[in-house]
SERO-4910 file (N, C-alpha, C, O; in steps of 0.05 Angstrom, whole numbers):
BEGIN
 pado doro    nc1    nc2    nc3   cac1   cac2   cac3    cc1    cc2    cc3    oc1    oc2    oc3
  Met    A   1050   2930   2842   1075   2935   2827   1094   2912   2831   1107   2903   2812
  Asp    A   1095   2901   2855   1112   2878   2860   1103   2854   2844   1120   2839   2833
  Gln    A   1077   2850   2842   1067   2828   2827   1073   2830   2797   1080   2811   2784
  Leu    A   1071   2854   2787   1078   2859   2759   1107   2853   2754   1114   2841   2733
  Phe    A   1124   2861   2771   1153   2856   2769   1158   2826   2769   1174   2815   2753
  Val    A   1145   2812   2787   1148   2783   2790   1138   2769   2764   1151   2751   2754
  Asp    A   1116   2778   2754   1105   2767   2729   1124   2771   2705   1129   2753   2690
  Val    A   1134   2795   2702   1153   2802   2680   1178   2785   2683   1188   2774   2663
  Met    A   1189   2783   2707   1214   2768   2711   1209   2738   2706   1226   2724   2694
  Ser    A   1186   2728   2715   1182   2699   2711   1178   2692   2681   1188   2672   2672
  Lys    A   1163   2709   2667   1159   2705   2639   1185   2708   2623   1192   2692   2606
  Gly    A   1200   2729   2630   1225   2734   2617   1246   2712   2623   1262   2705   2606
  Gly    A   1245   2702   2648   1263   2680   2655   1258   2655   2639   1277   2642   2630
  Val    A   1233   2648   2636   1226   2624   2621   1232   2628   2592   1244   2610   2579
  Glu    A   1225   2650   2581   1232   2656   2553   1262   2657   2549   1272   2649   2528
  Gly    A   1276   2668   2568   1305   2670   2566   1318   2642   2566   1337   2637   2550
  Ile    A   1307   2624   2582   1318   2596   2582   1313   2584   2555   1331   2571   2544
  Phe    A   1289   2587   2545   1283   2576   2518   1300   2588   2496   1308   2575   2477
  Ala    A   1305   2614   2499   1322   2628   2480   1350   2617   2481   1363   2612   2460
  Ile    A   1361   2612   2505   1387   2601   2508   1388   2573   2496   1407   2565   2482
  Leu    A   1368   2557   2503   1366   2529   2492   1365   2529   2462   1377   2513   2448
  Phe    A   1349   2548   2451   1346   2550   2422   1373   2557   2409   1380   2544   2389
  Ile    A   1387   2576   2420   1413   2584   2409   1433   2561   2411   1447   2556   2392
  Trp    A   1433   2547   2433   1451   2524   2437   1445   2502   2416   1463   2491   2403
  Leu    A   1419   2497   2413   1411   2476   2393   1418   2485   2365   1428   2468   2349
  Phe    A   1414   2510   2359   1421   2520   2332   1451   2518   2327   1459   2508   2306
  Met    A   1467   2526   2346   1496   2525   2343   1506   2496   2341   1523   2489   2325
  Ser    A   1494   2479   2357   1502   2450   2357   1495   2438   2330   1511   2422   2319
  Thr    A   1471   2444   2320   1463   2434   2294   1481   2443   2271   1488   2428   2254
  Arg    A   1489   2469   2272   1507   2480   2252   1534   2466   2253   1546   2460   2232
  Lys    A   1544   2461   2277   1570   2448   2280   1568   2419   2268   1586   2411   2254
  Glu    A   1548   2404   2275   1544   2377   2265   1541   2377   2234   1551   2360   2221
  Ala    A   1527   2397   2224   1523   2399   2195   1550   2404   2181   1555   2393   2160
  Gly    A   1567   2420   2193   1593   2425   2182   1610   2400   2182   1624   2394   2162
  Ile    A   1609   2384   2203   1623   2359   2204   1613   2339   2183   1629   2327   2169
  Arg    A   1587   2337   2181   1575   2320   2160   1583   2328   2132   1588   2312   2115
  Glu    A   1583   2354   2127   1590   2365   2101   1619   2358   2094   1625   2349   2072
  Lys    A   1637   2360   2113   1665   2353   2108   1668   2323   2103   1682   2315   2084
  Glu    A   1654   2307   2118   1654   2278   2114   1643   2271   2086   1654   2254   2072
  Ser    A   1622   2285   2078   1610   2280   2052   1630   2288   2030   1633   2273   2010
  Arg    A   1644   2311   2033   1663   2319   2013   1686   2299   2011   1695   2292   1989
  Asp    A   1696   2290   2034   1718   2270   2034   1709   2244   2020   1724   2233   2004
  Arg    A   1684   2235   2026   1674   2211   2014   1671   2215   1984   1677   2197   1968
  Glu    A   1661   2238   1976   1657   2244   1947   1684   2244   1933   1687   2234   1910
  Asp    A   1705   2256   1945   1731   2257   1933   1742   2229   1929   1754   2223   1909
  Lys    A   1738   2212   1949   1747   2185   1948   1733   2170   1925   1745   2155   1910
  Leu    A   1707   2173   1923   1692   2160   1902   1700   2170   1874   1702   2154   1856
  Ile    A   1705   2195   1872   1714   2206   1846   1741   2194   1838   1746   2187   1815
  Ser    A   1759   2191   1858   1785   2179   1853   1782   2150   1844   1795   2142   1824
  His    A   1765   2135   1857   1760   2107   1848   1747   2107   1821   1754   2090   1804
  Leu    A   1729   2125   1815   1716   2126   1789   1737   2132   1767   1736   2119   1746
  Asn    A   1755   2150   1772   1776   2156   1753   1793   2132   1747   1800   2127   1724
  Arg    A   1801   2118   1769   1818   2094   1765   1803   2073   1749   1814   2060   1732
  Thr    A   1777   2069   1755   1761   2050   1741   1758   2057   1712   1760   2040   1694
  Thr    A   1754   2082   1706   1752   2092   1679   1778   2086   1663   1777   2077   1640
  Glu    A   1801   2092   1676   1826   2087   1663   1830   2057   1657   1839   2049   1635
  Thr    A   1822   2040   1676   1824   2011   1672   1806   2002   1650   1814   1986   1633
  Leu    A   1782   2012   1649   1763   2005   1627   1774   2014   1600   1770   2000   1580
  Gln    A   1786   2037   1599   1797   2046   1573   1820   2028   1564   1823   2022   1541
  Lys    A   1836   2019   1583   1858   2000   1576   1846   1974   1566   1857   1962   1547
  Ile    A   1825   1964   1579   1812   1939   1571   1801   1943   1543   1803   1925   1526
  Glu    A   1788   1966   1538   1776   1971   1512   1798   1971   1490   1794   1961   1468
  Gln    A   1821   1983   1496   1843   1983   1477   1853   1955   1471   1858   1948   1448
  Ser    A   1854   1939   1492   1863   1911   1489   1843   1896   1472   1851   1880   1455
  Ile    A   1818   1900   1477   1797   1885   1462   1797   1894   1433   1792   1877   1415
  Ser    A   1802   1919   1428   1801   1929   1401   1824   1918   1384   1823   1917   1360
  Ser    A   1845   1909   1398   1868   1898   1383   1865   1868   1377   1882   1857   1363
  Ile    A   1845   1855   1388   1841   1827   1384   1837   1820   1354   1850   1801   1345
  Pro    A   1821   1834   1339   1818   1827   1310   1845   1828   1295   1850   1811   1278
  Val    A   1861   1848   1302   1887   1850   1289   1905   1826   1296   1918   1815   1278
  Ile    A   1904   1817   1320   1919   1794   1329   1908   1769   1315   1924   1752   1306
  Glu    A   1882   1767   1313   1870   1744   1299   1879   1743   1270   1886   1721   1259
  Gln    A   1880   1766   1256   1889   1767   1229   1919   1758   1227   1927   1744   1209
  Ser    A   1935   1767   1246   1963   1760   1246   1966   1730   1250   1983   1717   1236
  Ile    A   1951   1718   1268   1952   1689   1273   1943   1674   1248   1956   1654   1240
  Ser    A   1922   1684   1235   1913   1670   1210   1935   1671   1189   1940   1651   1176
  Gly    A   1948   1694   1186   1970   1696   1167   1993   1677   1174   2005   1665   1156
  Met    A   1999   1675   1199   2020   1657   1208   2013   1628   1203   2030   1612   1194
  Lys    A   1988   1621   1207   1979   1594   1202   1983   1587   1172   1993   1566   1165
  Glu    A   1976   1606   1155   1980   1601   1126   2009   1599   1119   2017   1581   1104
  Glu    A   2026   1615   1131   2054   1614   1126   2066   1587   1135   2082   1575   1122
  Ile    A   2057   1578   1159   2066   1552   1170   2057   1530   1151   2073   1511   1146
  Lys    A   2033   1531   1142   2023   1511   1123   2040   1510   1098   2048   1488   1089
  Asp    A   2047   1533   1087   2063   1535   1063   2091   1523   1069   2102   1509   1052
  Ile    A   2102   1529   1092   2129   1519   1099   2128   1489   1101   2146   1475   1092
  Arg    A   2108   1478   1115   2105   1449   1118   2103   1435   1090   2115   1415   1085
  Gln    A   2088   1448   1073   2085   1436   1046   2111   1436   1032   2118   1416   1018
  Lys    A   2127   1457   1034   2153   1458   1021   2172   1437   1033   2188   1425   1018
  Ile    A   2170   1434   1059   2188   1414   1072   2181   1386   1064   2199   1370   1059
  Glu    A   2155   1381   1062   2146   1353   1055   2153   1346   1027   2155   1322   1021
  Lys    A   2156   1365   1009   2162   1359    981   2190   1351    977   2199   1346    954
***
């Protein structure tokens, strides 16, 4: 009977230690995963913010580029007007 008790206690003690270690490892892993998740969310929010600013900048550049033909036409018209004025002055 004493030997059976010793066997049960020794097996239970070893399994108990492993159970405690398993639970500690599980809880530690969950805590680290939570920290990593928060860091990932923060990094993602920062990237989205940069992406939005970049998109706004690109839209402004696109608007500026789209107005170039209009500016070119205005300059061409001005050149013609200057030519006409010079011709009138020279006469």
